[in-house]
py3Dmol code that shows the C-alpha trace and the ligand (Angstrom):
import py3Dmol

protein = """\
ATOM      1  CA  MET A   1      81.415 -77.688  31.921  1.00  0.00           C
ATOM      2  CA  ARG A   2      82.169 -78.506  28.292  1.00  0.00           C
ATOM      3  CA  GLU A   3      80.171 -81.511  27.090  1.00  0.00           C
ATOM      4  CA  THR A   4      81.816 -82.124  23.736  1.00  0.00           C
ATOM      5  CA  ARG A   5      85.520 -82.121  22.964  1.00  0.00           C
ATOM      6  CA  LEU A   6      87.497 -82.564  19.808  1.00  0.00           C
ATOM      7  CA  ASP A   7      90.299 -85.088  19.904  1.00  0.00           C
ATOM      8  CA  LEU A   8      92.518 -85.910  16.943  1.00  0.00           C
ATOM      9  CA  ASP A   9      91.916 -89.614  17.691  1.00  0.00           C
ATOM     10  CA  ASP A  10      88.362 -89.141  16.431  1.00  0.00           C
ATOM     11  CA  PHE A  11      89.252 -87.866  12.962  1.00  0.00           C
ATOM     12  CA  VAL A  12      89.995 -89.546   9.654  1.00  0.00           C
ATOM     13  CA  LEU A  13      91.732 -87.709   6.808  1.00  0.00           C
ATOM     14  CA  PRO A  14      90.724 -88.448   3.196  1.00  0.00           C
ATOM     15  CA  LEU A  15      93.747 -88.910   0.921  1.00  0.00           C
ATOM     16  CA  PHE A  16      93.532 -88.884  -2.866  1.00  0.00           C
ATOM     17  CA  VAL A  17      96.119 -90.765  -4.847  1.00  0.00           C
ATOM     18  CA  GLY A  18      96.443 -90.569  -8.611  1.00  0.00           C
ATOM     19  CA  PRO A  19      98.941 -90.780 -11.457  1.00  0.00           C
ATOM     20  CA  GLU A  20     100.185 -87.190 -10.859  1.00  0.00           C
ATOM     21  CA  PRO A  21     100.312 -85.052  -7.711  1.00  0.00           C
ATOM     22  CA  LEU A  22      98.139 -81.915  -7.822  1.00  0.00           C
ATOM     23  CA  ALA A  23      98.210 -78.967  -5.434  1.00  0.00           C
ATOM     24  CA  ASN A  24      95.351 -77.946  -3.140  1.00  0.00           C
ATOM     25  CA  SER A  25      94.800 -74.776  -5.105  1.00  0.00           C
ATOM     26  CA  GLU A  26      93.977 -76.738  -8.249  1.00  0.00           C
ATOM     27  CA  LEU A  27      91.279 -78.799  -6.525  1.00  0.00           C
ATOM     28  CA  ALA A  28      89.342 -76.665  -3.998  1.00  0.00           C
ATOM     29  CA  GLY A  29      91.506 -77.911  -1.156  1.00  0.00           C
ATOM     30  CA  MET A  30      91.536 -81.594  -2.156  1.00  0.00           C
ATOM     31  CA  ALA A  31      95.259 -82.115  -2.849  1.00  0.00           C
ATOM     32  CA  ARG A  32      96.146 -85.201  -4.816  1.00  0.00           C
ATOM     33  CA  HIS A  33      99.218 -87.354  -4.167  1.00  0.00           C
ATOM     34  CA  SER A  34     101.038 -89.846  -6.336  1.00  0.00           C
ATOM     35  CA  VAL A  35     102.183 -93.213  -4.960  1.00  0.00           C
ATOM     36  CA  GLU A  36     105.698 -91.725  -4.880  1.00  0.00           C
ATOM     37  CA  THR A  37     104.774 -88.647  -2.797  1.00  0.00           C
ATOM     38  CA  LEU A  38     102.413 -90.526  -0.477  1.00  0.00           C
ATOM     39  CA  GLY A  39     105.046 -91.992   1.855  1.00  0.00           C
ATOM     40  CA  ALA A  40     106.439 -88.596   2.856  1.00  0.00           C
ATOM     41  CA  GLU A  41     102.920 -87.228   3.407  1.00  0.00           C
ATOM     42  CA  ALA A  42     102.046 -90.212   5.620  1.00  0.00           C
ATOM     43  CA  ASP A  43     105.227 -89.723   7.658  1.00  0.00           C
ATOM     44  CA  GLU A  44     104.248 -86.110   8.260  1.00  0.00           C
ATOM     45  CA  LEU A  45     100.700 -87.100   9.257  1.00  0.00           C
ATOM     46  CA  VAL A  46     102.005 -89.633  11.775  1.00  0.00           C
ATOM     47  CA  ARG A  47     104.374 -87.003  13.172  1.00  0.00           C
ATOM     48  CA  LEU A  48     101.444 -84.584  13.574  1.00  0.00           C
ATOM     49  CA  GLY A  49      99.410 -87.219  15.408  1.00  0.00           C
ATOM     50  CA  VAL A  50      96.858 -88.114  12.715  1.00  0.00           C
ATOM     51  CA  LYS A  51      95.577 -91.637  13.427  1.00  0.00           C
ATOM     52  CA  ALA A  52      93.664 -92.729  10.350  1.00  0.00           C
ATOM     53  CA  VAL A  53      93.292 -92.038   6.644  1.00  0.00           C
ATOM     54  CA  ILE A  54      90.734 -93.080   4.053  1.00  0.00           C
ATOM     55  CA  LEU A  55      92.165 -93.654   0.600  1.00  0.00           C
ATOM     56  CA  PHE A  56      90.588 -92.737  -2.741  1.00  0.00           C
ATOM     57  CA  GLY A  57      92.245 -93.705  -6.023  1.00  0.00           C
ATOM     58  CA  ILE A  58      92.168 -92.026  -9.408  1.00  0.00           C
ATOM     59  CA  PRO A  59      93.282 -94.617 -11.977  1.00  0.00           C
ATOM     60  CA  ASP A  60      95.151 -94.031 -15.234  1.00  0.00           C
ATOM     61  CA  GLU A  61      92.412 -95.614 -17.286  1.00  0.00           C
ATOM     62  CA  LYS A  62      88.725 -96.234 -16.787  1.00  0.00           C
ATOM     63  CA  ASP A  63      86.420 -98.834 -18.358  1.00  0.00           C
ATOM     64  CA  GLU A  64      82.730 -99.872 -18.345  1.00  0.00           C
ATOM     65  CA  GLU A  65      83.099-102.211 -15.374  1.00  0.00           C
ATOM     66  CA  GLY A  66      85.652-100.225 -13.354  1.00  0.00           C
ATOM     67  CA  SER A  67      88.177-103.072 -13.423  1.00  0.00           C
ATOM     68  CA  GLY A  68      90.940-100.775 -12.101  1.00  0.00           C
ATOM     69  CA  ALA A  69      89.187-100.968  -8.721  1.00  0.00           C
ATOM     70  CA  TRP A  70      90.215-104.586  -8.070  1.00  0.00           C
ATOM     71  CA  ASP A  71      93.468-104.642 -10.076  1.00  0.00           C
ATOM     72  CA  ASP A  72      96.234-106.048  -7.892  1.00  0.00           C
ATOM     73  CA  ASP A  73      98.511-103.415  -9.424  1.00  0.00           C
ATOM     74  CA  GLY A  74      95.829-100.678  -9.180  1.00  0.00           C
ATOM     75  CA  ILE A  75      96.408 -97.234  -7.733  1.00  0.00           C
ATOM     76  CA  VAL A  76      94.938 -97.888  -4.257  1.00  0.00           C
ATOM     77  CA  GLN A  77      96.642-101.285  -4.020  1.00  0.00           C
ATOM     78  CA  ARG A  78     100.027 -99.703  -4.806  1.00  0.00           C
ATOM     79  CA  ALA A  79      99.339 -96.888  -2.347  1.00  0.00           C
ATOM     80  CA  LEU A  80      98.474 -99.421   0.373  1.00  0.00           C
ATOM     81  CA  ARG A  81     101.747-101.257  -0.134  1.00  0.00           C
ATOM     82  CA  GLU A  82     103.600 -97.939   0.021  1.00  0.00           C
ATOM     83  CA  LEU A  83     101.903 -97.030   3.307  1.00  0.00           C
ATOM     84  CA  GLN A  84     102.595-100.260   5.196  1.00  0.00           C
ATOM     85  CA  GLY A  85     104.580-100.255   8.411  1.00  0.00           C
ATOM     86  CA  ARG A  86     103.415 -96.879   9.738  1.00  0.00           C
ATOM     87  CA  ASP A  87     101.340 -96.228  12.815  1.00  0.00           C
ATOM     88  CA  LEU A  88      98.325 -95.236  10.743  1.00  0.00           C
ATOM     89  CA  VAL A  89      94.947 -96.947  10.327  1.00  0.00           C
ATOM     90  CA  LEU A  90      94.426 -97.544   6.600  1.00  0.00           C
ATOM     91  CA  ILE A  91      90.796 -97.349   5.512  1.00  0.00           C
ATOM     92  CA  THR A  92      89.828 -97.684   1.862  1.00  0.00           C
ATOM     93  CA  ASP A  93      86.772 -96.311   0.128  1.00  0.00           C
ATOM     94  CA  VAL A  94      85.208 -99.179  -1.816  1.00  0.00           C
ATOM     95  CA  CYS A  95      83.357 -97.894  -4.867  1.00  0.00           C
ATOM     96  CA  LEU A  96      83.519 -98.111  -8.654  1.00  0.00           C
ATOM     97  CA  CYS A  97      82.747 -94.499  -9.645  1.00  0.00           C
ATOM     98  CA  GLU A  98      86.380 -93.383  -9.906  1.00  0.00           C
ATOM     99  CA  TYR A  99      87.099 -96.404 -12.126  1.00  0.00           C
ATOM    100  CA  THR A 100      84.106 -96.562 -14.468  1.00  0.00           C
ATOM    101  CA  SER A 101      84.131 -94.695 -17.790  1.00  0.00           C
ATOM    102  CA  HIS A 102      80.522 -93.566 -17.132  1.00  0.00           C
ATOM    103  CA  GLY A 103      81.267 -92.435 -13.555  1.00  0.00           C
ATOM    104  CA  HIS A 104      78.470 -94.405 -11.868  1.00  0.00           C
ATOM    105  CA  CYS A 105      79.043 -96.389  -8.680  1.00  0.00           C
ATOM    106  CA  GLY A 106      77.695 -99.602 -10.211  1.00  0.00           C
ATOM    107  CA  ILE A 107      77.678-101.235 -13.606  1.00  0.00           C
ATOM    108  CA  VAL A 108      75.180-100.017 -16.157  1.00  0.00           C
ATOM    109  CA  GLY A 109      72.553-102.517 -17.299  1.00  0.00           C
ATOM    110  CA  ASP A 110      69.594-102.220 -19.667  1.00  0.00           C
ATOM    111  CA  GLY A 111      68.182 -98.760 -20.361  1.00  0.00           C
ATOM    112  CA  GLU A 112      70.947 -96.955 -18.446  1.00  0.00           C
ATOM    113  CA  GLU A 113      69.720 -98.497 -15.169  1.00  0.00           C
ATOM    114  CA  ILE A 114      72.366 -99.411 -12.602  1.00  0.00           C
ATOM    115  CA  ASP A 115      72.481-103.192 -12.150  1.00  0.00           C
ATOM    116  CA  ASN A 116      72.570-103.467  -8.345  1.00  0.00           C
ATOM    117  CA  ASP A 117      73.030-107.211  -8.001  1.00  0.00           C
ATOM    118  CA  ALA A 118      75.648-107.626 -10.725  1.00  0.00           C
ATOM    119  CA  THR A 119      77.690-104.885  -9.013  1.00  0.00           C
ATOM    120  CA  LEU A 120      77.919-106.708  -5.660  1.00  0.00           C
ATOM    121  CA  GLU A 121      80.478-109.265  -6.857  1.00  0.00           C
ATOM    122  CA  LEU A 122      82.709-106.465  -8.235  1.00  0.00           C
ATOM    123  CA  LEU A 123      82.551-104.567  -4.950  1.00  0.00           C
ATOM    124  CA  SER A 124      83.516-107.565  -2.852  1.00  0.00           C
ATOM    125  CA  ARG A 125      86.317-108.328  -5.310  1.00  0.00           C
ATOM    126  CA  THR A 126      87.532-104.743  -4.810  1.00  0.00           C
ATOM    127  CA  ALA A 127      87.353-104.962  -1.014  1.00  0.00           C
ATOM    128  CA  ARG A 128      89.225-108.268  -1.014  1.00  0.00           C
ATOM    129  CA  SER A 129      91.967-106.863  -3.211  1.00  0.00           C
ATOM    130  CA  HIS A 130      92.342-103.844  -0.867  1.00  0.00           C
ATOM    131  CA  VAL A 131      92.721-106.137   2.132  1.00  0.00           C
ATOM    132  CA  GLU A 132      95.249-108.308   0.293  1.00  0.00           C
ATOM    133  CA  ALA A 133      97.268-105.148  -0.403  1.00  0.00           C
ATOM    134  CA  GLY A 134      97.199-104.140   3.292  1.00  0.00           C
ATOM    135  CA  ALA A 135      93.962-102.248   4.047  1.00  0.00           C
ATOM    136  CA  HIS A 136      92.901-102.530   7.695  1.00  0.00           C
ATOM    137  CA  VAL A 137      89.304-101.395   7.220  1.00  0.00           C
ATOM    138  CA  VAL A 138      87.036-101.165   4.161  1.00  0.00           C
ATOM    139  CA  ALA A 139      84.315 -98.562   3.672  1.00  0.00           C
ATOM    140  CA  PRO A 140      81.804 -99.280   0.883  1.00  0.00           C
ATOM    141  CA  SER A 141      80.333 -95.986  -0.390  1.00  0.00           C
ATOM    142  CA  ASP A 142      78.540 -97.196  -3.520  1.00  0.00           C
ATOM    143  CA  MET A 143      75.050 -97.514  -1.898  1.00  0.00           C
ATOM    144  CA  MET A 144      74.128-100.730  -3.728  1.00  0.00           C
ATOM    145  CA  ASP A 145      71.691-102.806  -1.646  1.00  0.00           C
ATOM    146  CA  GLY A 146      73.320-105.869  -0.102  1.00  0.00           C
ATOM    147  CA  ARG A 147      76.948-104.808  -0.500  1.00  0.00           C
ATOM    148  CA  VAL A 148      77.849-105.035   3.179  1.00  0.00           C
ATOM    149  CA  GLY A 149      76.601-108.624   3.241  1.00  0.00           C
ATOM    150  CA  ALA A 150      78.484-109.501   0.052  1.00  0.00           C
ATOM    151  CA  ILE A 151      81.745-108.050   1.432  1.00  0.00           C
ATOM    152  CA  ARG A 152      81.193-109.629   4.852  1.00  0.00           C
ATOM    153  CA  GLU A 153      80.769-113.072   3.273  1.00  0.00           C
ATOM    154  CA  ASP A 154      84.118-112.702   1.542  1.00  0.00           C
ATOM    155  CA  LEU A 155      85.958-111.021   4.430  1.00  0.00           C
ATOM    156  CA  PRO A 156      84.710-112.384   7.748  1.00  0.00           C
ATOM    157  CA  ASP A 157      87.423-110.676   9.814  1.00  0.00           C
ATOM    158  CA  THR A 158      87.745-107.245   8.181  1.00  0.00           C
ATOM    159  CA  PRO A 159      86.133-104.246   9.901  1.00  0.00           C
ATOM    160  CA  ILE A 160      83.524-102.645   7.628  1.00  0.00           C
ATOM    161  CA  ILE A 161      82.505 -98.987   7.897  1.00  0.00           C
ATOM    162  CA  ALA A 162      79.214 -98.846   6.006  1.00  0.00           C
ATOM    163  CA  TYR A 163      78.285 -95.562   4.357  1.00  0.00           C
ATOM    164  CA  SER A 164      74.779 -96.505   5.524  1.00  0.00           C
ATOM    165  CA  ALA A 165      72.921 -93.308   4.901  1.00  0.00           C
ATOM    166  CA  LYS A 166      74.572 -91.568   2.007  1.00  0.00           C
ATOM    167  CA  TYR A 167      72.374 -88.905   0.501  1.00  0.00           C
ATOM    168  CA  ALA A 168      72.181 -87.836  -3.147  1.00  0.00           C
ATOM    169  CA  SER A 169      73.744 -84.510  -2.217  1.00  0.00           C
ATOM    170  CA  ALA A 170      74.857 -81.326  -3.952  1.00  0.00           C
ATOM    171  CA  PHE A 171      77.781 -81.142  -1.517  1.00  0.00           C
ATOM    172  CA  TYR A 172      79.991 -83.717  -3.282  1.00  0.00           C
ATOM    173  CA  GLY A 173      81.012 -81.291  -6.059  1.00  0.00           C
ATOM    174  CA  PRO A 174      84.677 -80.645  -5.156  1.00  0.00           C
ATOM    175  CA  PHE A 175      85.234 -84.351  -4.453  1.00  0.00           C
ATOM    176  CA  ARG A 176      83.926 -85.380  -7.855  1.00  0.00           C
ATOM    177  CA  GLU A 177      86.306 -82.934  -9.466  1.00  0.00           C
ATOM    178  CA  ALA A 178      89.243 -84.227  -7.402  1.00  0.00           C
ATOM    179  CA  ALA A 179      88.339 -87.878  -7.959  1.00  0.00           C
ATOM    180  CA  GLU A 180      87.167 -87.402 -11.567  1.00  0.00           C
ATOM    181  CA  SER A 181      84.016 -89.293 -10.708  1.00  0.00           C
ATOM    182  CA  ALA A 182      81.103 -87.140 -11.874  1.00  0.00           C
ATOM    183  CA  PRO A 183      78.506 -89.336 -13.662  1.00  0.00           C
ATOM    184  CA  ALA A 184      78.598 -88.965 -17.457  1.00  0.00           C
ATOM    185  CA  PHE A 185      74.792 -89.245 -17.689  1.00  0.00           C
ATOM    186  CA  GLY A 186      71.922 -89.051 -15.222  1.00  0.00           C
ATOM    187  CA  ASP A 187      72.592 -88.726 -11.504  1.00  0.00           C
ATOM    188  CA  ARG A 188      72.964 -90.928  -8.435  1.00  0.00           C
ATOM    189  CA  ARG A 189      69.402 -90.637  -7.145  1.00  0.00           C
ATOM    190  CA  GLY A 190      68.664 -94.239  -8.110  1.00  0.00           C
ATOM    191  CA  TYR A 191      71.003 -95.541  -5.424  1.00  0.00           C
ATOM    192  CA  GLN A 192      71.793 -92.656  -3.063  1.00  0.00           C
ATOM    193  CA  MET A 193      69.173 -91.423  -0.612  1.00  0.00           C
ATOM    194  CA  ASP A 194      66.530 -88.725  -0.873  1.00  0.00           C
ATOM    195  CA  PRO A 195      67.597 -85.766   1.335  1.00  0.00           C
ATOM    196  CA  ALA A 196      64.001 -85.539   2.577  1.00  0.00           C
ATOM    197  CA  ASN A 197      64.072 -88.921   4.366  1.00  0.00           C
ATOM    198  CA  VAL A 198      65.192 -89.795   7.871  1.00  0.00           C
ATOM    199  CA  ARG A 199      63.149 -92.951   8.621  1.00  0.00           C
ATOM    200  CA  GLU A 200      64.547 -94.490   5.448  1.00  0.00           C
ATOM    201  CA  ALA A 201      68.062 -93.724   6.714  1.00  0.00           C
ATOM    202  CA  LEU A 202      67.314 -95.775   9.816  1.00  0.00           C
ATOM    203  CA  ARG A 203      66.106 -98.678   7.652  1.00  0.00           C
ATOM    204  CA  GLU A 204      69.369 -98.462   5.663  1.00  0.00           C
ATOM    205  CA  CYS A 205      71.325 -98.574   8.945  1.00  0.00           C
ATOM    206  CA  GLU A 206      69.264-101.523  10.163  1.00  0.00           C
ATOM    207  CA  GLN A 207      70.057-103.478   6.995  1.00  0.00           C
ATOM    208  CA  ASP A 208      73.773-102.765   7.347  1.00  0.00           C
ATOM    209  CA  VAL A 209      73.732-103.917  10.973  1.00  0.00           C
ATOM    210  CA  ALA A 210      72.014-107.149   9.892  1.00  0.00           C
ATOM    211  CA  GLU A 211      74.541-107.670   7.093  1.00  0.00           C
ATOM    212  CA  GLY A 212      77.511-107.381   9.445  1.00  0.00           C
ATOM    213  CA  ALA A 213      78.686-103.756   9.449  1.00  0.00           C
ATOM    214  CA  ASP A 214      81.001-102.723  12.289  1.00  0.00           C
ATOM    215  CA  VAL A 215      80.446 -98.965  11.985  1.00  0.00           C
ATOM    216  CA  LEU A 216      77.550 -96.963  10.525  1.00  0.00           C
ATOM    217  CA  MET A 217      78.236 -93.723   8.702  1.00  0.00           C
ATOM    218  CA  ILE A 218      76.019 -90.760   7.805  1.00  0.00           C
ATOM    219  CA  LYS A 219      77.008 -88.502   4.918  1.00  0.00           C
ATOM    220  CA  PRO A 220      77.067 -85.497   4.428  1.00  0.00           C
ATOM    221  CA  ALA A 221      77.234 -84.275   8.033  1.00  0.00           C
ATOM    222  CA  LEU A 222      76.057 -80.704   8.706  1.00  0.00           C
ATOM    223  CA  PRO A 223      72.811 -80.765   6.698  1.00  0.00           C
ATOM    224  CA  TYR A 224      72.012 -84.141   8.342  1.00  0.00           C
ATOM    225  CA  LEU A 225      72.676 -83.602  12.059  1.00  0.00           C
ATOM    226  CA  ASP A 226      69.176 -84.888  12.852  1.00  0.00           C
ATOM    227  CA  VAL A 227      69.971 -88.126  11.011  1.00  0.00           C
ATOM    228  CA  ILE A 228      73.186 -88.527  13.031  1.00  0.00           C
ATOM    229  CA  ARG A 229      71.220 -87.972  16.236  1.00  0.00           C
ATOM    230  CA  ALA A 230      68.478 -90.439  15.220  1.00  0.00           C
ATOM    231  CA  ALA A 231      71.026 -93.132  14.305  1.00  0.00           C
ATOM    232  CA  ARG A 232      72.902 -92.525  17.579  1.00  0.00           C
ATOM    233  CA  GLU A 233      69.731 -93.077  19.570  1.00  0.00           C
ATOM    234  CA  ARG A 234      68.643 -96.187  17.687  1.00  0.00           C
ATOM    235  CA  PHE A 235      71.885 -98.159  17.230  1.00  0.00           C
ATOM    236  CA  ASP A 236      74.708 -99.277  19.485  1.00  0.00           C
ATOM    237  CA  LEU A 237      77.404 -99.578  16.832  1.00  0.00           C
ATOM    238  CA  PRO A 238      80.060 -96.880  16.566  1.00  0.00           C
ATOM    239  CA  LEU A 239      78.733 -94.042  14.446  1.00  0.00           C
ATOM    240  CA  ALA A 240      80.720 -91.988  11.946  1.00  0.00           C
ATOM    241  CA  ALA A 241      79.866 -88.885   9.950  1.00  0.00           C
ATOM    242  CA  TYR A 242      81.476 -87.652   6.736  1.00  0.00           C
ATOM    243  CA  ASN A 243      81.953 -83.881   6.662  1.00  0.00           C
ATOM    244  CA  VAL A 244      82.101 -83.799   2.860  1.00  0.00           C
ATOM    245  CA  SER A 245      84.065 -81.814   0.311  1.00  0.00           C
ATOM    246  CA  GLY A 246      81.363 -79.207  -0.340  1.00  0.00           C
ATOM    247  CA  GLU A 247      80.934 -78.483   3.376  1.00  0.00           C
ATOM    248  CA  TYR A 248      84.683 -77.942   3.603  1.00  0.00           C
ATOM    249  CA  ALA A 249      85.007 -75.932   0.389  1.00  0.00           C
ATOM    250  CA  MET A 250      82.207 -73.549   1.380  1.00  0.00           C
ATOM    251  CA  VAL A 251      84.057 -72.533   4.532  1.00  0.00           C
ATOM    252  CA  LYS A 252      87.369 -72.283   2.665  1.00  0.00           C
ATOM    253  CA  ALA A 253      85.815 -70.063  -0.004  1.00  0.00           C
ATOM    254  CA  ALA A 254      84.049 -67.831   2.516  1.00  0.00           C
ATOM    255  CA  ALA A 255      87.240 -67.501   4.575  1.00  0.00           C
ATOM    256  CA  ALA A 256      89.235 -66.609   1.455  1.00  0.00           C
ATOM    257  CA  LYS A 257      86.817 -63.715   0.910  1.00  0.00           C
ATOM    258  CA  GLY A 258      87.164 -62.601   4.525  1.00  0.00           C
ATOM    259  CA  PHE A 259      83.515 -63.456   5.338  1.00  0.00           C
ATOM    260  CA  LEU A 260      84.412 -65.693   8.268  1.00  0.00           C
ATOM    261  CA  ASP A 261      87.313 -67.160  10.208  1.00  0.00           C
ATOM    262  CA  GLU A 262      88.193 -70.609   8.883  1.00  0.00           C
ATOM    263  CA  ARG A 263      89.554 -72.068  12.093  1.00  0.00           C
ATOM    264  CA  GLN A 264      86.577 -70.966  14.182  1.00  0.00           C
ATOM    265  CA  ALA A 265      84.058 -72.082  11.591  1.00  0.00           C
ATOM    266  CA  ALA A 266      85.753 -75.464  11.206  1.00  0.00           C
ATOM    267  CA  LEU A 267      85.987 -76.112  14.954  1.00  0.00           C
ATOM    268  CA  GLU A 268      82.365 -75.084  15.429  1.00  0.00           C
ATOM    269  CA  SER A 269      81.198 -77.350  12.581  1.00  0.00           C
ATOM    270  CA  LEU A 270      83.169 -80.360  13.804  1.00  0.00           C
ATOM    271  CA  THR A 271      82.016 -79.831  17.394  1.00  0.00           C
ATOM    272  CA  ALA A 272      78.399 -79.742  16.192  1.00  0.00           C
ATOM    273  CA  ILE A 273      78.860 -83.024  14.319  1.00  0.00           C
ATOM    274  CA  LYS A 274      80.239 -84.694  17.427  1.00  0.00           C
ATOM    275  CA  ARG A 275      77.562 -83.134  19.636  1.00  0.00           C
ATOM    276  CA  ALA A 276      74.904 -84.612  17.329  1.00  0.00           C
ATOM    277  CA  GLY A 277      76.292 -88.051  18.167  1.00  0.00           C
ATOM    278  CA  ALA A 278      79.132 -88.993  15.826  1.00  0.00           C
ATOM    279  CA  ASP A 279      81.927 -90.997  17.482  1.00  0.00           C
ATOM    280  CA  PHE A 280      84.324 -90.087  14.728  1.00  0.00           C
ATOM    281  CA  VAL A 281      84.375 -87.784  11.730  1.00  0.00           C
ATOM    282  CA  VAL A 282      85.899 -88.048   8.293  1.00  0.00           C
ATOM    283  CA  SER A 283      87.151 -84.523   7.636  1.00  0.00           C
ATOM    284  CA  TYR A 284      89.401 -82.656   5.212  1.00  0.00           C
ATOM    285  CA  TRP A 285      90.415 -80.487   8.197  1.00  0.00           C
ATOM    286  CA  THR A 286      92.059 -83.405  10.007  1.00  0.00           C
ATOM    287  CA  LYS A 287      95.604 -82.336   9.162  1.00  0.00           C
ATOM    288  CA  GLU A 288      94.958 -78.717  10.147  1.00  0.00           C
ATOM    289  CA  LEU A 289      93.234 -79.902  13.321  1.00  0.00           C
ATOM    290  CA  ALA A 290      96.511 -81.396  14.429  1.00  0.00           C
ATOM    291  CA  SER A 291      97.910 -77.913  14.880  1.00  0.00           C
ATOM    292  CA  TRP A 292      94.670 -76.273  16.027  1.00  0.00           C
ATOM    293  CA  LEU A 293      93.854 -78.584  18.940  1.00  0.00           C
TER     294      LEU A 293
END
"""
ligand_1 = """\
16
PBG
C 82.219 -92.347 -4.011
C 82.290 -91.276 -3.013
C 81.851 -89.937 -3.103
C 82.260 -89.315 -1.925
C 82.881 -90.277 -1.147
N 82.871 -91.482 -1.819
C 81.232 -89.188 -4.213
C 79.868 -89.469 -4.695
O 79.118 -90.298 -4.148
O 79.535 -88.867 -5.712
C 82.051 -87.858 -1.610
C 82.966 -87.308 -0.568
C 83.022 -85.830 -0.506
O 82.308 -85.079 -1.200
O 83.861 -85.358 0.272
N 81.001 -92.862 -4.300
"""
view = py3Dmol.view(width=600, height=400)
view.addModel(protein, "pdb")
view.setStyle({"model": 0}, {"cartoon": {"style": "trace"}})
view.addModel(ligand_1, "xyz")
view.setStyle({"model": 1}, {"stick": {}})
view.zoomTo()
view.show()
């Protein structure tokens, strides 16, 4: 009678790679790998049955433009070369915020405004450099208008997962700590979406479809189940949802205090996200799921 099932094939694990490895306990569950430790981790994931990862890089140095993002010898590019030859789909997050000294997802223009259009060329440069280093799929998360089209023009054959409706959310806290990407001034409300809007999310999806996206993604997941459902009903493309760091850390923290059972709470959350209409889910529980399912 069960209508919704969890299958490891439908999950993507985020992997952070930086200059030094850091343990889970230091980063609210978001362990960080170095290029050197990544290979062994990937082997273990393949052995457990994990099918796909999404890579985030923390560079050694940051600058105004985020030039580490498209450096051929950059952290994600080196990680991609390290990961080649395994039965693992390699997705990369395309954004500048981990690479810019100010922590914004685009370059800063006059009066501390983000310069949307000047950022597009840097994003497509980044995506191209990921693909040249071995990425199978690129996932732009910056929320600049027109970035899917700019990347599509450069990379006609690369699958693009568009973070179509990415909300300016309080639930990215642990990620920003792990990725060292908190903005140095202001916030991301100029380019990320207002949590109050669902019709606008559908317009964002529509634009990404028109620009050549292969997959639409909604993020975060649990506070936005209605948005997932609305996008599922309106569009035919595969739909993804990102169960973000704060959603994960809340359950971890509550479980650590004995307030709830982590496994049950995680399985219930992920089932709800799929029931709402997501075809696949980006989740920090993906590795644990391998033993739970
Ligand atoms: C980069 C990016 C963020 C996340 C994914 N890509 C952070 C942000 O927009 O501030 C958040 C993921 C998470 O919290 O798990 N722009």
